[in-house]
N, C-alpha and C positions, 0 to 999 in steps of 0.2 A: 801602633796603626791606629786605635781609636781616636787618636785626639788629631793624627792629619786628617782621615775622614770628617770629622768633625770641624778642623777646621777649615777644609773644600770646602763643605757645605755654607759654613757662614761666609764667606768669601763669594759661591756663588748667588747663594740670597740678598748678599750686600749690592754684589753688582746689579742684578736684576733692580732693587730697589732704587740706586742709583739711576739704572736707564729708565725705569717707568718716570721717577723725579723728573730728570735730564730733558722727555719725551712731551711731560705734561707744560715744561716750562718753556722749551722751544718751539712750539708754533707760532712764538710773535704775539702773543695779545699780552696785551697789556690791560691791568684791569685797574681801572677809574674810579669805579663805584659801585661797590656792592655790599650785601647784608648788613653787614658787619660794620663795614667804616664810610667817611664823607668822603676820603677822598685830601688830598693835597692841593689845594686853590685857592688862585687868590679871590677875591670879592669883592665886585666893582655895583654900585650900589646895595642893598639893603635888601632881605626876606627872611623870615622866619628858617629857614632853611635847617631840620632836624632828621636823624634818623630814626623812623618809626615803622616799626614788621615790616621792618626786610626793603626798607626805602629810604632815598634820600626826597626828605617831602617838604613842599612850602603853600602855604594858602594865607599869605598874610605881608605884602609891602609894611619896608621901615622908612618911610618917606616917599616921596611921590614920584622919585627915579626906580626903573625898573632894576631886577639884580639880575648878576651873570655869575654862577663861579665859572671861572677862567683858567687853564691848567697853566702849571706852571712853566711847560716843555709846549716847544714851538713843534710845530708838524709838517711837512710838504705832501706825499703821497703816502697814503693811510687808507684804512676799512674800519671804520666806527659800525659795531653791535648796541645796540642801546635800550630797551625797555621801559614804556611810557606808559602814565594811567594819569588822566585828567578830568576833570570836570566837564560840562558846555559851558560851562565859565572863562575856563582858560584860554590866554595866552603865556602858548614857552615856544620852544625851539629849541636845537642844536646850531650851534653859529661856528663856523670850521675856516679854517685858513686866516684868522684874526690878524690885519695887519699890525695893531696894536692892543695890548694888554688896557687898556687904560678907556678906552671909550670903546664900546661895542655895543652896534649896528649893523645892519644890511648894506651898509654902503660902504664900512672897514671890512666887511669879514662875508662869508656867504650864508646866507639863513635857512638853515631847513624847517619848515615852518610847523606848529604844531597850536593852531588856532582855525578852532571850525567854525567859530564867529566872524571870521573876518570879514569887513566888510566887501572886500573885494574876494570873491572866493578860486580866483584862478591863483594867488598866491597864498594859496591859508593851507592847509596841511597835504602833507605829501607833496609840497612845491617848494623849489627855491626864492625865494623873493626878489623880483626884478630880474632874473636868471632863465628860472625854469617854470611851467606854467602848470596845474595840475588840472587837468577836466577828464569826468565832474569830481570835486573834489570828496574824497574819500572822508568820514566821521570817524572821529576817535573815542570821541568823549565813554567815559562810565564803561571803558576797558581795559586791558594791559596789552598793547601793540608792542610792534619790536619793527626798529628803524635799523638799518643795515644802508650804512653812504660810505660811498668810495669817490675815494676825488686820487687822479692819476694824472698828473699835468693837468692838461686841461680839459680830461674828461672827467665830470659828473654826474654818479649815477645813484638813485635813492631810490629805494623797498621800502614800501610799508606794507607790513603784513605778508610777505609773500609776492607783493603786486609791483614792479615798479610803477613808480610813478612819475618819474624824471631821470631826461639820459641824453646830458648836453653837455656843448663844447663853448668853452668862456676862461679866460685868462687873465682876470681882472685879479684874482688873487692866487699869488704860486706858492706861500706857503705861511704860517701864522699858529697862534694858541685855537682851541675851541674854549664851546661855551654853552655853559645849559644856562638856561631864561628861566625866569620865576615873572609873568605880569601881570597875571590875574589868575582867580579862580584857584584851585587845588594842583598842584601839580605831583609828580611821583617819578623821582626814574630809580630804575635799579638794574646790574647786570653793566655798566656803562665801560664798554672794553673796547681799546683800540688797537690796532696794525697797523703800525709803517711798511711800507710797502718796495 
């Protein structure tokens, strides 16, 4: 009888563990970058991307072209959560629904900008370049920030540190890869996740 109780208790504990693991994985979020791995990306342009202190960091281009880490998968409707840190000189961004994975720019993707010193601040940090303006432009340099980006059909929403900065309708790009940009300064990304909708 003792063995039956031990077996039953073991089965209950095993079932509880399976259910807790399933619910952790079942929330739909896919981790692209965390503190232990760079993730699986194609690189367009070259920068010195490296994992340092739990973040993916770049602070130097290797050549003249800007650097992008481009996802292997294409996404249509999704939410992205990402934490980023930049210095004042940084030019970066998160590009979504890129039509191609060979050339990345704001003409073939939506560029959710991270660029406090952009000459035209209406499309600086918190904006989607040439699609959704931000006014006034929030400053991101020198601290950890959180982006929440939602793309559902033509509806695009950007939330920076809990404040909605963009809420627009645009149908130029229906689906595609996503990319993390390094252009200048010091750029760090951590806890980058995507959830298909």
